[in-house]
VODREN-27380 format. One record per residue: residue number from 0; z, y, x of N, C-alpha, C in turn. Coordinates in pm, 1 decimal. Atoms other than C-alpha are relative to their C-alpha. Layout:
<atoms>
+-----+----------+----------+----------+----------+----------+----------+----------+----------+----------+
| num |     n_up |  n_north |   n_east |    ca_up | ca_north |  ca_east |     c_up |  c_north |   c_east |
+-----+----------+----------+----------+----------+----------+----------+----------+----------+----------+
| NUM |        Z |        Y |        X |        Z |        Y |        X |        Z |        Y |        X |
...
+-----+----------+----------+----------+----------+----------+----------+----------+----------+----------+
</atoms>
This chain:
<atoms>
+-----+----------+----------+----------+----------+----------+----------+----------+----------+----------+
| num |     n_up |  n_north |   n_east |    ca_up | ca_north |  ca_east |     c_up |  c_north |   c_east |
+-----+----------+----------+----------+----------+----------+----------+----------+----------+----------+
|   0 |     58.9 |   -128.1 |     46.1 |   -646.1 |  -3518.4 |  -1152.8 |     76.7 |    116.0 |     -3.7 |
|   1 |   -161.5 |   -139.0 |     53.9 |   -308.9 |  -3293.7 |  -1201.0 |    -14.8 |     56.2 |    136.1 |
|   2 |      0.5 |    -61.2 |   -126.5 |   -298.2 |  -3281.7 |   -813.0 |   -108.6 |     73.6 |     64.4 |
|   3 |    134.8 |    -49.9 |    -49.4 |   -619.9 |  -3138.3 |   -761.2 |     73.7 |    161.5 |    -14.7 |
|   4 |    -14.7 |   -145.0 |      2.2 |   -525.7 |  -2765.5 |   -887.6 |    134.3 |     24.1 |     53.2 |
|   5 |   -139.4 |    -62.2 |    -95.9 |   -161.7 |  -2802.7 |   -733.9 |      7.4 |      9.7 |    152.8 |
|   6 |     -0.9 |     12.2 |   -115.4 |   -316.0 |  -2875.6 |   -421.0 |    -85.8 |    151.3 |     74.0 |
|   7 |     40.9 |   -160.3 |    -17.8 |   -548.5 |  -2545.3 |   -448.0 |     95.2 |     99.3 |     10.9 |
|   8 |    -97.6 |   -137.0 |    -12.7 |   -255.7 |  -2322.3 |   -519.7 |     61.8 |    -19.4 |     86.7 |
|   9 |    -65.6 |     23.8 |   -102.0 |    -73.1 |  -2462.1 |   -239.6 |    -83.1 |    119.4 |     91.3 |
|  10 |     51.4 |    -13.2 |    -98.8 |   -351.8 |  -2414.3 |    -28.0 |     -7.1 |    174.0 |    -18.2 |
|  11 |     -3.1 |   -185.2 |     26.9 |   -397.4 |  -2021.6 |   -161.5 |     96.3 |     84.2 |     66.8 |
|  12 |   -145.7 |    -36.1 |    -55.2 |     -4.7 |  -1961.7 |    -94.4 |    -13.5 |    -43.5 |    166.9 |
|  13 |    -33.1 |    -11.0 |   -173.2 |    -72.4 |  -2072.6 |    300.0 |   -124.9 |     58.2 |     29.2 |
|  14 |     66.4 |   -108.2 |    -60.1 |   -369.3 |  -1838.9 |    306.4 |    -15.8 |     90.6 |     64.6 |
|  15 |     25.6 |    -85.1 |   -104.3 |   -367.1 |  -1620.1 |    611.4 |    -10.0 |    169.3 |   -134.7 |
|  16 |     12.1 |   -133.7 |    112.8 |   -273.5 |  -1237.4 |    423.3 |   -150.7 |     69.9 |     26.3 |
|  17 |     80.0 |    -16.5 |    -45.5 |   -589.7 |  -1145.6 |    633.1 |   -135.5 |    -66.6 |    -93.1 |
|  18 |    103.9 |     36.8 |     47.6 |   -800.2 |  -1348.9 |    478.6 |     -9.7 |    -18.0 |   -166.1 |
|  19 |    -24.6 |     34.5 |    141.9 |   -684.7 |  -1323.4 |    117.6 |    -97.1 |    104.1 |    -81.5 |
|  20 |    115.0 |    -92.6 |     28.4 |   -954.5 |  -1141.6 |    -95.4 |     25.6 |    165.1 |     73.2 |
|  21 |     11.1 |   -157.6 |      0.7 |  -1008.5 |   -755.3 |    -14.7 |    134.0 |     30.2 |    132.9 |
|  22 |    -99.3 |    -54.9 |   -106.8 |   -784.6 |   -754.7 |    288.5 |    -71.5 |      9.3 |    138.3 |
|  23 |    105.9 |     30.3 |   -117.4 |   -923.9 |   -663.7 |    644.4 |    115.0 |     20.1 |    109.4 |
|  24 |    -89.8 |      9.0 |   -143.4 |   -742.5 |   -656.3 |   1001.7 |    -39.2 |    123.7 |     55.4 |
|  25 |      9.9 |    -98.4 |   -100.4 |   -668.3 |   -376.6 |   1171.0 |     86.6 |    -33.3 |    159.3 |
|  26 |    -79.4 |     53.1 |   -106.8 |   -629.8 |   -475.5 |   1533.9 |     65.5 |    104.6 |     84.8 |
|  27 |    -43.4 |   -111.1 |   -117.3 |   -470.1 |   -247.5 |   1817.9 |     18.2 |    -34.6 |    142.0 |
|  28 |    -34.3 |     35.5 |   -151.8 |   -534.9 |   -426.2 |   2154.4 |     81.5 |    101.4 |     56.1 |
|  29 |    -79.2 |   -102.0 |    -98.0 |   -408.4 |   -109.7 |   2350.1 |    116.1 |     17.1 |    -76.4 |
|  30 |   -158.9 |    -21.0 |      3.8 |    -98.0 |    -82.4 |   2160.1 |     80.2 |   -142.7 |     -1.5 |
|  31 |    -70.5 |    173.7 |      3.6 |    -57.3 |   -482.1 |   2151.8 |     16.0 |    -96.4 |   -127.2 |
|  32 |     -0.8 |     89.1 |    133.8 |    -72.0 |   -575.1 |   1783.4 |    -97.7 |     33.9 |    -46.0 |
|  33 |    101.2 |    -15.7 |    101.5 |   -243.1 |   -667.3 |   1492.0 |     59.0 |     -5.9 |   -138.5 |
|  34 |    -92.5 |     -6.2 |    125.8 |   -169.3 |   -636.8 |   1109.9 |   -113.0 |     17.1 |   -109.1 |
|  35 |    106.6 |      9.8 |     95.6 |   -382.8 |   -675.6 |    767.3 |     58.3 |     85.2 |    -88.0 |
|  36 |      1.4 |    -50.0 |     78.0 |   -433.7 |   -402.8 |    544.9 |    -29.7 |    -34.8 |   -138.5 |
|  37 |     22.8 |     18.7 |     85.4 |   -430.7 |   -463.8 |    155.5 |    -96.1 |     55.1 |    -30.6 |
|  38 |    133.2 |    -22.2 |     32.5 |   -730.1 |   -416.2 |    -68.0 |     97.4 |    156.9 |    -57.9 |
|  39 |    -10.1 |   -133.3 |    108.6 |   -733.4 |    -41.5 |   -244.2 |     45.9 |    117.0 |    144.0 |
|  40 |    -69.4 |    -97.7 |    -60.8 |   -562.5 |    135.5 |     92.4 |    -94.9 |     30.5 |     75.4 |
|  41 |    100.6 |     -9.7 |    -55.2 |   -797.8 |    352.5 |    252.1 |    109.6 |     81.5 |    112.4 |
|  42 |    -26.9 |    -56.5 |   -176.6 |   -743.9 |    484.7 |    670.7 |    -26.6 |    131.2 |    -28.9 |
|  43 |    -27.2 |   -137.2 |    -32.0 |   -640.0 |    810.8 |    728.1 |    -10.5 |     54.1 |    186.4 |
|  44 |    -15.3 |     -8.9 |   -151.9 |   -716.8 |    774.9 |   1102.9 |    111.9 |    -66.1 |     82.1 |
|  45 |   -103.2 |     75.4 |    -85.2 |   -534.2 |    682.0 |   1389.9 |     40.7 |    151.6 |     95.2 |
|  46 |    -39.9 |    -59.7 |    -82.0 |   -333.0 |    924.5 |   1609.4 |    106.7 |    -37.1 |    113.0 |
|  47 |    -96.8 |     38.1 |   -145.2 |   -198.3 |    844.0 |   1953.9 |     28.4 |   -170.1 |    -25.9 |
|  48 |      0.0 |     37.8 |     55.7 |    -12.2 |    547.5 |   1836.8 |     29.3 |    -61.1 |   -105.0 |
|  49 |    -35.7 |    -16.8 |    143.3 |     14.1 |    572.3 |   1482.9 |   -121.1 |    -28.4 |   -111.4 |
|  50 |     66.9 |      7.5 |    103.9 |   -173.2 |    447.8 |   1217.2 |     21.9 |     44.5 |   -165.0 |
|  51 |    -58.1 |     29.6 |    101.1 |   -172.8 |    572.5 |    847.2 |   -166.0 |    -53.8 |   -118.9 |
|  52 |    138.5 |     11.4 |    114.8 |   -326.7 |    434.8 |    529.5 |     80.0 |     64.2 |   -118.2 |
|  53 |    -84.2 |    -40.6 |    146.3 |   -274.1 |    539.1 |    148.5 |    -82.9 |    -46.9 |   -118.8 |
|  54 |     45.8 |     50.7 |    118.4 |   -334.0 |    426.5 |   -172.5 |     99.5 |     74.9 |   -124.2 |
|  55 |    -65.3 |   -111.7 |     89.3 |   -236.4 |    667.5 |   -456.4 |    145.9 |     58.4 |     39.7 |
|  56 |    -74.9 |    -59.5 |    -46.5 |    112.6 |    746.3 |   -395.3 |     77.4 |    -93.0 |    106.1 |
|  57 |    -46.6 |    191.1 |    -72.7 |    171.1 |    420.0 |   -136.0 |    -25.2 |     84.7 |    138.9 |
|  58 |     72.1 |    -58.4 |   -153.6 |    132.5 |    559.5 |    251.9 |     82.3 |   -158.1 |     76.0 |
|  59 |     -4.0 |     96.7 |   -122.1 |    129.8 |    272.1 |    523.1 |    -17.6 |     34.7 |    110.8 |
|  60 |    -35.0 |    -74.7 |   -159.6 |    208.8 |    350.8 |    883.4 |     43.1 |   -145.4 |     76.8 |
|  61 |    -16.0 |    134.2 |   -112.3 |    197.5 |    115.9 |   1179.9 |      8.6 |     42.1 |    126.6 |
|  62 |    -21.9 |    -13.5 |   -167.1 |    303.7 |    198.8 |   1552.2 |     83.3 |    -47.7 |     47.9 |
|  63 |    -78.1 |     77.9 |    -67.6 |    416.5 |     87.5 |   1843.7 |     55.4 |    116.0 |    116.4 |
|  64 |    -32.4 |   -151.9 |    -98.6 |    602.7 |    278.9 |   2104.0 |    109.0 |   -111.4 |    131.7 |
|  65 |    -64.7 |    117.6 |   -109.5 |    829.5 |    114.7 |   2444.3 |    167.1 |     32.6 |    -13.7 |
|  66 |   -120.2 |     28.4 |     -1.2 |   1151.1 |     25.2 |   2430.5 |     67.6 |    -58.0 |     83.0 |
|  67 |    -53.3 |    109.1 |    -57.8 |   1379.6 |   -130.9 |   2664.9 |    137.4 |    -91.4 |    -64.4 |
|  68 |    -75.9 |     77.1 |     98.6 |   1612.7 |   -244.3 |   2401.2 |    -25.9 |    -72.6 |   -129.7 |
|  69 |     40.4 |     22.7 |    145.1 |   1430.2 |   -412.4 |   2106.6 |     71.5 |     31.8 |   -108.0 |
|  70 |   -151.5 |      4.9 |     81.8 |   1795.6 |   -458.5 |   1902.6 |     27.5 |    168.8 |      8.3 |
|  71 |    -16.8 |   -113.4 |     37.9 |   1850.4 |   -131.5 |   1978.4 |   -103.7 |    135.6 |    -33.1 |
|  72 |     61.2 |    -85.1 |     67.8 |   1584.2 |     34.6 |   1906.2 |    -36.2 |    -33.1 |   -139.0 |
|  73 |    -22.4 |     19.9 |    199.7 |   1583.6 |   -134.4 |   1523.9 |    125.4 |     59.9 |    -49.3 |
|  74 |   -197.6 |    -45.3 |     63.9 |   1982.0 |    -44.6 |   1486.3 |    -44.8 |    145.1 |    -14.2 |
|  75 |     31.7 |   -108.6 |      9.5 |   1826.6 |    291.0 |   1566.8 |    -90.0 |     76.2 |   -107.1 |
|  76 |     95.4 |     -4.7 |     96.9 |   1569.2 |    317.5 |   1327.0 |     67.9 |     -0.9 |   -132.6 |
|  77 |   -102.5 |     38.4 |    129.5 |   1769.5 |    159.2 |   1056.9 |    135.1 |     99.6 |    -26.8 |
|  78 |    -56.0 |   -102.6 |     71.5 |   2016.7 |    424.5 |   1085.1 |    -61.0 |    177.2 |     -3.8 |
|  79 |    120.2 |   -172.6 |     41.7 |   1788.2 |    746.2 |   1080.1 |    -62.7 |    -60.3 |   -117.4 |
|  80 |     58.0 |     57.5 |    136.3 |   1671.0 |    560.5 |    767.3 |    176.9 |     47.1 |    -74.2 |
|  81 |   -105.7 |    -15.8 |     95.8 |   2045.7 |    568.4 |    642.4 |     37.2 |    138.4 |     19.1 |
|  82 |     22.4 |   -147.9 |    -26.0 |   2086.9 |    975.4 |    798.7 |   -107.0 |     19.4 |   -124.8 |
|  83 |    131.4 |    -61.7 |     82.2 |   1771.1 |   1004.2 |    594.0 |     31.5 |    -15.1 |   -173.2 |
|  84 |    -43.7 |     18.1 |    163.2 |   1956.3 |    908.6 |    250.0 |    -84.5 |   -110.9 |    -66.9 |
|  85 |     17.1 |    142.7 |     59.0 |   1807.3 |    553.7 |    232.0 |    114.9 |   -113.4 |    -63.3 |
|  86 |   -108.7 |     79.2 |     41.3 |   1983.1 |    329.8 |     35.9 |    -12.1 |   -159.2 |     42.0 |
|  87 |    122.2 |    140.0 |    -75.9 |   1924.8 |    -49.7 |    212.3 |     44.1 |   -105.1 |    -56.8 |
|  88 |    -25.5 |    103.4 |     64.2 |   1874.9 |   -308.8 |    -34.1 |     -4.8 |   -126.9 |     92.2 |
|  89 |      6.2 |    153.9 |    -72.1 |   1814.9 |   -568.4 |    209.1 |    -23.3 |     22.2 |    163.7 |
|  90 |     -8.5 |    -13.3 |   -159.7 |   1833.3 |   -624.4 |    595.9 |     -3.8 |   -129.8 |     43.7 |
|  91 |      4.3 |    134.6 |    -70.7 |   1751.4 |   -920.3 |    815.6 |    -78.4 |     50.0 |    143.9 |
|  92 |      7.8 |    -73.5 |   -134.0 |   1737.2 |   -874.4 |   1184.4 |     -1.3 |   -144.9 |    127.0 |
|  93 |      2.7 |    148.7 |    -81.7 |   1673.8 |  -1182.7 |   1496.9 |    -40.9 |    123.0 |    135.2 |
|  94 |     36.6 |    -38.2 |   -120.4 |   1625.9 |  -1105.8 |   1875.1 |   -109.4 |     68.9 |     33.7 |
|  95 |    126.1 |    -22.2 |    -33.0 |   1254.8 |  -1072.7 |   1831.1 |   -102.1 |    113.2 |   -108.3 |
|  96 |     38.7 |    -58.4 |    105.6 |   1196.7 |   -909.7 |   1483.6 |    148.9 |     88.7 |    -87.3 |
|  97 |   -147.1 |    -68.8 |    168.1 |   1403.6 |   -659.6 |   1157.8 |    -82.3 |     28.2 |    -68.1 |
|  98 |     86.5 |    -79.6 |    148.8 |   1298.5 |   -601.3 |    875.0 |    124.7 |     58.4 |   -104.0 |
|  99 |    -95.6 |     -2.6 |    143.0 |   1518.5 |   -417.6 |    577.5 |   -133.4 |     85.3 |    -92.0 |
| 100 |     18.6 |    -32.9 |    132.8 |   1419.6 |   -277.0 |    225.9 |     84.2 |    109.4 |    -32.0 |
| 101 |    -82.5 |    -78.3 |     72.4 |   1562.7 |     44.3 |     87.2 |    -76.5 |     98.2 |   -111.3 |
| 102 |     -7.0 |    -81.7 |    151.0 |   1578.4 |    281.3 |   -207.6 |     17.8 |    139.3 |     65.1 |
| 103 |    -21.4 |   -139.4 |      7.5 |   1570.4 |    640.5 |   -269.6 |      4.7 |     55.8 |   -141.6 |
| 104 |    -16.0 |     11.9 |    166.8 |   1600.2 |    795.8 |   -633.9 |   -230.7 |      7.2 |    -34.9 |
| 105 |    144.2 |      7.2 |     67.8 |   1179.6 |    714.7 |   -749.0 |    -51.6 |    -59.0 |    103.5 |
| 106 |     49.1 |     11.1 |    -80.9 |   1107.5 |    610.7 |   -426.0 |     69.1 |   -162.8 |     83.6 |
| 107 |    -26.1 |    145.7 |    -59.4 |   1088.6 |    188.9 |   -222.6 |    -42.3 |     46.7 |    155.2 |
| 108 |      2.7 |     -4.1 |   -147.8 |   1038.7 |    148.8 |    164.5 |     50.1 |   -111.6 |     -9.7 |
| 109 |    -12.2 |    177.1 |    -49.4 |    985.9 |   -185.3 |    335.8 |    -41.4 |     19.5 |    160.2 |
| 110 |     56.4 |      9.3 |   -144.9 |    974.1 |   -170.4 |    738.1 |     70.9 |   -136.0 |     76.4 |
| 111 |     32.9 |    129.6 |   -119.5 |    894.3 |   -456.3 |    991.0 |     -3.7 |     49.8 |    121.1 |
| 112 |     12.8 |     -3.8 |   -141.7 |    944.3 |   -467.9 |   1341.2 |    -18.8 |   -103.6 |     57.2 |
| 113 |     14.5 |    147.9 |   -110.8 |    825.4 |   -709.9 |   1620.6 |     -7.9 |     64.4 |    133.9 |
| 114 |      4.5 |    -16.4 |   -147.1 |    910.0 |   -718.4 |   1968.3 |   -138.7 |      6.4 |     58.0 |
| 115 |    171.4 |     48.1 |    -29.6 |    558.7 |   -709.8 |   2153.7 |     12.3 |   -109.9 |    138.0 |
| 116 |     10.1 |     88.7 |   -115.7 |    451.9 |   -948.7 |   2431.1 |     17.0 |     43.2 |    122.8 |
| 117 |    -12.1 |    -64.8 |   -163.8 |    476.0 |   -701.5 |   2728.9 |    216.1 |      3.2 |     -1.0 |
| 118 |   -182.7 |    -47.4 |    -17.1 |    891.8 |   -694.4 |   2620.8 |     75.1 |    116.7 |     49.1 |
| 119 |    -33.1 |    -87.5 |      1.2 |    917.4 |   -365.1 |   2709.6 |     -1.1 |    111.0 |   -145.7 |
| 120 |     88.3 |    -64.2 |    111.7 |    781.4 |   -249.7 |   2366.8 |     23.5 |    -43.2 |   -173.1 |
| 121 |    -50.9 |     34.8 |     97.5 |    800.3 |   -275.0 |   2010.7 |   -160.1 |     26.1 |   -101.3 |
| 122 |     95.1 |    -33.5 |     92.3 |    532.4 |   -261.3 |   1659.8 |     52.8 |     -9.6 |   -112.5 |
| 123 |    -73.8 |     27.1 |     78.5 |    652.2 |   -182.4 |   1371.1 |   -124.4 |     75.0 |   -132.4 |
| 124 |     51.3 |    -15.5 |    129.9 |    486.0 |   -174.4 |    991.9 |    100.5 |     77.7 |    -66.8 |
| 125 |    -88.7 |    -27.7 |    119.8 |    644.9 |     57.1 |    704.9 |    -84.7 |     33.1 |   -126.0 |
| 126 |     10.0 |    -46.9 |     79.6 |    587.5 |    140.5 |    376.7 |     29.9 |     22.9 |   -102.0 |
| 127 |    -91.6 |    -72.3 |     76.9 |    686.3 |    376.1 |    121.0 |   -101.8 |     20.0 |   -106.1 |
| 128 |     44.4 |    -59.3 |     97.9 |    575.2 |    407.2 |   -228.7 |     86.8 |     37.4 |   -137.2 |
| 129 |   -158.0 |    -65.3 |    127.4 |    722.8 |    521.7 |   -599.4 |      8.8 |   -146.9 |    -66.3 |
| 130 |    -56.0 |    113.5 |    101.1 |    913.8 |    307.5 |   -794.9 |    -85.6 |      5.5 |   -133.7 |
| 131 |     93.7 |     45.8 |    145.5 |    650.0 |    321.9 |  -1106.2 |   -139.3 |   -109.9 |     57.7 |
| 132 |    137.9 |     49.8 |    -71.8 |    375.6 |    180.4 |   -831.7 |     87.0 |   -180.6 |     51.0 |
| 133 |    -69.8 |     93.7 |    -25.2 |    638.6 |   -152.8 |   -802.8 |    -93.3 |   -123.0 |    -61.7 |
| 134 |    116.6 |    125.3 |     52.0 |    395.5 |   -414.7 |  -1023.9 |   -119.0 |      6.0 |     82.4 |
| 135 |    180.4 |     57.0 |    -86.8 |     82.7 |   -364.1 |   -808.2 |     47.2 |      6.1 |    150.9 |
| 136 |    -41.1 |     -7.2 |   -124.3 |    283.6 |   -322.2 |   -453.0 |     71.1 |    -96.8 |     23.0 |
| 137 |   -104.5 |     36.5 |    -29.9 |    562.5 |   -531.7 |   -478.0 |    -57.4 |   -152.2 |     58.4 |
| 138 |     59.1 |     99.3 |     -9.3 |    350.5 |   -848.9 |   -467.9 |    -99.9 |      3.6 |    211.5 |
| 139 |     94.0 |      4.5 |   -108.3 |    176.8 |   -737.3 |   -159.1 |    110.1 |    -31.5 |    134.9 |
| 140 |   -131.3 |      0.5 |    -57.8 |    459.1 |   -697.3 |     40.1 |     42.6 |   -141.6 |    134.4 |
| 141 |    -34.8 |    103.2 |    -73.4 |    568.8 |  -1016.5 |    165.7 |   -133.3 |    -35.3 |    117.0 |
| 142 |    148.0 |     53.4 |    -82.7 |    181.1 |  -1109.6 |    322.6 |     31.2 |    119.0 |    105.6 |
| 143 |     10.3 |   -112.1 |   -110.7 |    179.2 |   -733.9 |    454.4 |     65.8 |     10.5 |    140.6 |
| 144 |    -46.6 |      7.6 |    -77.1 |    455.0 |   -768.9 |    638.5 |     -0.7 |   -107.4 |    122.4 |
| 145 |     32.6 |    124.6 |    -87.7 |    406.2 |  -1100.5 |    791.4 |   -126.7 |     -9.5 |     80.2 |
| 146 |     98.9 |     -3.7 |    -99.5 |     78.6 |  -1032.7 |    945.0 |    -15.7 |    138.1 |     71.7 |
| 147 |     18.1 |   -133.4 |   -155.2 |    211.4 |   -754.1 |   1207.4 |     65.0 |   -109.2 |     86.1 |
| 148 |     18.7 |    101.1 |    -98.2 |    145.4 |   -994.4 |   1490.7 |     16.3 |     65.9 |    124.2 |
| 149 |     23.2 |    -56.7 |   -175.4 |    173.1 |   -943.3 |   1893.1 |   -118.7 |    -61.0 |      6.9 |
| 150 |     97.5 |     88.6 |    -36.1 |   -144.9 |   -999.9 |   2023.0 |     68.0 |    -14.4 |    155.2 |
| 151 |     11.2 |    -19.0 |   -155.2 |    -86.2 |  -1164.0 |   2351.3 |   -117.0 |    -98.2 |     55.6 |
+-----+----------+----------+----------+----------+----------+----------+----------+----------+----------+
</atoms>
């Protein structure tokens, strides 16, 4: 009997982000990517290839762009964050995705980028929020970033 609660807990952990309670899917077929939006984030509309969502002092942005080399673009965006005063706390990159987390006084940021199926572009997801929001937003980060997927 103890096995049933354990299996139930494991099945909930395996549930995709967009299937979790309150999450909804934002598909961008013209841009070639999709991601899940956590509960409580309201859309501010789209402008070209940029979508923005807000939750109190948190801002979630998603966009895509052309890039001749994915790794070059990821390095350029990371360098831009460093130049803007973000202190990089963690970083991981491969040939097809890049992620980093950073902090500034009172702020936290996570960015995740993926190469698109076309091979000539990328999609990015970035969330910035106040340090005081960490207890409510930090648990959303892993499923949020993992939800960014190319639409092939």
